[in-house]
MIGUNU-900603 format. One record per atom (N, C-alpha, C, O, CB): x, y, z. Coordinates in pm, whole numbers, plus 32768, in hexadecimal, padded with zeros to 4 digits. Each point is the difference from the previous one (the first is absolute). Glycine has a CB too. Layout:
// MIGUNU-900603
XYZ;...
//
This chain:
// MIGUNU-900603
BEB0432EE21B;7FDD807D7FD8;806280698040;80177FFA8078;7EF77FB57F6C;812580A57FD5;805180778028;7FC6806B8058;7F8E80277FE8;80D57FAE7F4C;7FD68056811E;7FBB80698052;806080807FF6;807B7FFD8004;7F0C7F5180A8;802B811C7F46;803F80867FF7;7FD180598070;7F9B7FE88042;807580027EC6;80438085810B;7FE68059805F;7FDD808B7FCC;805580457FC8;803B7F3380C1;7EE780B37F8C;7FD480887FD4;802D8066804A;80007FFE807B;7F4C7FA97F38;80E080BF8004;80368080804E;7FA1806B7FD0;7FF6801A7F89;810F7FA68086;7EB5807F804F;7FA4806A7FDB;80398082803C;800E8002807A;7F247F5F7F7E;80EF81037FC4;801E807B802D;7FB1807C7FD0;7FE680157F89;80E77F7E808D;7F1280B88049;7FA8807D7FDC;80458075801C;8022801A8073;7F147F7B7FBD;80E680BA7F67;803C808B800A;7FB1805B8059;7F947FDD802F;80C580097EEE;7FE1809880FA;7FB9806C8047;7F7F80277FC0;7FA080258043;8136802C8007;7F277FA57F2C;7F9C802C7FB3;7F8D7F9B7FED;7F9C80187FBD;810E80737FDE;7F727EF480B0;7F9D7F967FF4;80137FAB7F8D;7FAA7FAB7FED;7FBE80E08081;80FD7F7D7F3E;801E7FAD7F8F;802C7F83802A;80647FFF8048;7FD080B87F38;7F977EDF8061;80377F6F8027;80747FDD7F99;8002802E7F8E;7F0B7F7A80D0;814D80087FD3;80687FA87FB4;7FF67F868029;800D7FEE8079;808A80B17F6B;7F537EFC7FD0;7FEC7F718015;80757FC37FB4;801A80117F89;7EDE7FF6808F;81557FA6804B;80677FA77FBB;80007F708052;7FCC7FF1806E;80D380EB7F43;7FAC7EB37FFD;7FEE7F8A8039;80997FD08001;804E80197FA3;7EAD7FBA800D;81247FEC80B8;80847FCB8008;7FFB7F54801A;7FA47FCB803F;80AF81358023;80087EC27F6E;80087F76801D;7FAE7F9C7FA9;7FF17F8A801D;803B80CC80BF;7F9E7FEA7EB3;7FB67FA77FA5;802B801A7F6A;7FFF80717FCD;7F387F8B80DB;80EB7F9E7F1F;803A80017F6C;7F8A7FE67F96;7FA57FAF800B;81487FEF804C;7F2A80B17F4B;7F9C7FE87F95;7F88805D8007;800780558058;80427EC17FA8;7F4680E97FB2;7F9F80537FF3;7F927FE28065;7F96803F7FF7;80AF7FDD7F20;7FD07F7F8151;7FA57FE28071;7FEA807E8050;7F95800E803A;80BA7F027FD1;800A81487FFC;7FEF807B8059;7F8D804B7FD1;7FBA803B8051;81377FD97FDF;7EF67FEE7F56;7F7080427FC5;7F867FDF8051;7FAD80528026;80A97F9A7EF1;7FA87F8D8101;7F8B7FC78048;7FF980338094;7F96800C803D;80787F237F2C;807480ED80CE;8003802C8096;7FD380887FFE;7FAE80218055;81107F4D7FF7;7F7380F47F52;7FD4807E8017;7F7A80327FC1;7FD68073800D;81157FA9800B;7EDB7F8A7FAA;7F8680357FB9;7F9380298051;7FB9805C7FD8;807F7F1D7F7E;7FAB803F8136;7F8D80388041;802C8091803D;7FAB80558019;7FF27EB2801E;80E7810F7FDE;8022807F8037;7FEE80717F88;7FCD806E8014;80DE7F1A80A0;7F88804A7ECE;7FEF80577F96;7F7180177FF3;7FDE80737FE3;80EC7F437FAD;7ED57FEB8082;7F6680167FE6;7FD5806E8076;7FAE80597FE8;801C7E9A7FB0;806F80FF80DD;7FCE805D8062;8033808A7FF0;7FB6805F8017;80387EE9807E;809280C77F43;802E80927FE3;7FE880387F93;801F80767FF1;80757F658084;7F2F7FDE7F25;7FEC80437F7B;80657FDD7F97;80517FA48008;7F4D81138071;80527F9E7F21;805D7FEA7F8D;809A80098017;803A80518049;7F0B80087F38;80F27F478036;809B80048016;803780637FA7;7FE880007F87;80297F1280B7;8042814A8001;804980767FB2;80787FD07FC7;801E80317F93;7F91807980FE;80A67EF47FA6;80797FCA7FD6;80107F848030;7FD17FDF806D;808880E87F83;7FF37EDD7FBB;801C7F7D8022;80957FE97FDD;803180257F95;7ED97F908046;813E800B8089;80857FDF7FDB;80237F6C800F;7FDD7FD2806D;805D81147FD4;7FF97ECF7F78;80147F788013;80987FF7803B;805E803A7FC9;7EF17F7D7F6F;80BE7FFE813A;808B7FEA8035;80467F887FBF;7FCC7FB87FAA;7FE980AA8131;80C77F8F7F57;80467F887FC5;7FBA7F848036;800A7F9D7FB8;80D980DC8037;7EE27F7C8072;7FC77F8A8036;7F897FD27FA1;7FDF7F8B7FED;806A80BD8107;7F7480367ECF;7F917FD17F9B;80327FBA7F9E;7FBD7FA07FD9;7FC5810E804A;80F17F6D7FA3;80367FC07F95;80347F6F800C;80227FB87FA1;800C8127802A;7FD47EFF80BD;803D7F758012;7F987FA77FF6;7F8B80248003;8127801D808B;7F7A7F367F64;7F997F7C8005;7FF37FCC8095;80607FE68049;7FEB7FC67EBD;7F3F804A8118;7FEB7FB5807D;801A7F6D7FEB;7FC87FC17FA7;7F9080E680A4;81037F21800C;801C7F6B7FFC;7F937FAE804E;7FEC80178077;8110801E7F7B;7ECB7F7B7FD4;7FA07F99803D;80487FB68066;80767FE57FEB;7F0680017F45;80507FF88132;803F7F9A8077;7FF77F747FBF;7F9D7FD57FC5;800D80B6811C;80C57F397F31;80047F627FCE;7F997FA58055;7FEF7FFE8079;811A80197F49;7EC07FA87FE7;7F837FAB803B;804A7F8A804D;80687FCF7FD4;7EDC80667F5D;80887FA78132;80387F86805C;7FAE7F907FD2;7F86800C7FF8;80BC807880E2;7FFC7F0C7F07;7FAD7F847FE8;80297FA0805C;80797FF08013;7F6880377F06;7FBD7F8B812D;80207F998058;7FE67F6F7FA6;7F9F7FEB7FB7;801C80B78130;80AF7F077F33;7FE37F7D7FCA;7FDF7F9B806C;7FE57F8C7FE1;80AF80AA7F63;
//
């Protein structure tokens, strides 16, 4: 499972900005969902280049 880094910035007016680094694909939405629920409605959403990339599954190891 891929791990991402959540970055939470709060400006002087108290408005939060949530971003994710290090995670490819739409899995970042699951990471930010709890914070979005805490802070209320999403005013704007921007998908990064990482969002549009496909996460590669790790190859399975088979022992014989």
